[in-house]
C-alpha positions in Angstrom: 105.9 102.9 116.5 109.0 102.5 115.0 111.5 105.4 114.5 114.1 106.1 111.6 117.0 108.0 111.3 117.2 109.8 108.0 120.9 111.2 107.5 121.7 113.1 104.4 122.9 116.4 103.4 120.7 116.2 100.1 117.2 117.1 100.8 116.2 114.8 97.3 117.6 111.8 99.3 116.1 112.3 102.3 112.8 113.2 100.6 113.1 110.0 98.6 113.8 108.1 101.8 110.9 109.5 103.7 108.2 109.1 100.7 108.6 105.0 101.1 109.8 104.8 104.5 107.2 107.1 106.2 103.7 105.8 107.4 101.6 106.5 110.5 103.3 103.8 112.2 106.8 105.4 111.6 108.4 108.6 112.8 111.0 110.1 110.6 113.6 112.1 111.8 115.6 114.1 109.2 119.5 115.2 110.1 121.2 116.9 107.3 124.8 115.8 108.5 126.8 113.1 109.5 127.8 114.8 113.2 124.3 115.4 113.8 123.6 111.2 114.1 125.0 110.2 117.0 123.1 112.9 119.0 119.7 112.2 117.3 120.9 108.4 118.0 121.4 109.0 121.9 117.6 111.2 122.0 115.3 109.1 119.9 116.9 105.6 120.1 115.8 104.8 116.7 115.2 101.2 115.1 117.3 102.2 112.0 119.8 104.5 110.7 119.6 105.4 107.0 122.8 107.1 105.8 124.0 108.6 102.8 127.5 107.4 101.8 128.1 110.8 100.6 127.7 113.8 102.8 129.9 116.7 103.7 132.4 116.8 106.0 131.2 113.3 107.8 129.9 111.1 105.1 128.2 107.4 105.9 131.2 105.4 106.6 132.5 107.7 109.4 128.9 107.9 110.6 128.6 103.9 110.8 132.3 103.6 112.4 131.1 106.4 115.0 127.9 104.6 116.0 129.7 101.2 116.2 132.5 102.8 118.6 130.1 104.6 120.9 128.2 101.5 120.9 131.4 99.5 122.1 131.7 102.1 124.8 127.9 101.5 126.3 127.5 105.1 124.9 124.8 104.3 122.7 122.4 101.4 121.8 123.3 98.8 119.0 121.3 100.3 116.1 121.4 98.7 112.4 122.4 101.1 109.6 121.5 101.2 105.9 124.1 102.8 103.6 123.1 104.4 100.8 126.1 104.0 98.0 126.3 105.8 95.0 128.3 103.2 93.0 128.9 99.1 93.2 132.5 99.6 94.5 131.3 101.5 97.7 129.9 97.9 98.9 133.8 97.6 100.4 133.2 100.6 102.4 129.9 99.6 104.0 130.9 96.1 104.9 134.0 97.7 106.3 132.4 100.1 108.6 129.8 97.5 109.8 126.5 98.4 108.0 124.0 95.8 108.3 122.8 96.6 104.8 123.3 98.8 101.6 121.7 99.9 98.6 123.0 101.2 95.6 122.0 104.2 94.1 119.5 105.2 92.2 117.0 104.5 94.9 113.9 102.6 94.0 110.8 102.2 96.4 110.8 98.3 96.0 114.7 97.8 97.4 114.2 100.6 100.1 111.4 99.0 101.1 112.7 95.5 101.5 115.9 96.9 103.0 114.2 98.9 105.8 111.7 96.0 106.5 115.0 93.5 106.5 116.9 95.8 108.8 114.1 96.8 111.3 113.5 93.2 111.6 116.7 92.3 112.7 118.0 90.9 109.6 120.5 92.2 106.8 120.2 93.5 103.2 122.8 93.6 100.9 121.7 95.1 97.2 122.5 93.2 94.7 122.2 95.8 91.7 124.8 96.3 89.2 126.6 93.5 90.5 129.6 92.1 87.9 128.7 88.8 86.2 131.3 86.3 87.0 133.8 85.2 84.0 134.9 82.1 83.2 138.5 82.3 82.1 139.9 78.9 80.6 144.0 78.7 80.7 145.5 76.6 78.3 148.2 73.7 79.2 150.6 75.8 78.0 150.4 79.1 79.8 149.6 77.0 83.5 152.4 74.8 83.8 150.4 71.3 83.5 146.8 70.9 82.9 144.4 73.2 81.5 141.7 74.4 83.9 139.0 76.6 84.4 139.6 79.7 86.6 136.7 81.3 88.0 138.0 85.0 88.1 
C-alpha cells in the first residue's frame, strides 16, 4: 500500500488529484495548508507529497524547502515532491526548491498519473507542457564583428 499526501487550499485541486491517484492500493492524506504538510509527513511517512505552488500563507516552494531542511536535520525521511505549477516560468521555483517533479496546470489525468508513478518509483517527472519553442537567430557579419553565425536563443 502506498501513501500520498496532497496539499492544496483549493478543494477542486485536491479532488482532481484524488480522482487520478486514488485507488484501492493507495491511501490519500489531504491537507488544506502548507503548514500541515510536515506533520502529515512525520505521522504517515508517505511515498509522495503532491503540493500546489499557490497556497495561502505557505505555498509549495516553502513546503518543499521545509521538507528538505527537516530531512537534512534527520527530522523527516526523504519524500519525493511533485509540485503543481500555475505557469511555465514557475519551473524555476520548483527546481530551486528541490522538487523531484512538476506539472504545469491545467491538470490532466495522463500527466498526473505518469508523474505520480515516476516519483513513487524513485524517478523524476519534468512536465514539458507550454515550453517555449527554441528560435534560431541569425546574426549578420556586420553586427557580429566577424563571421555571421547562427545563435540559439
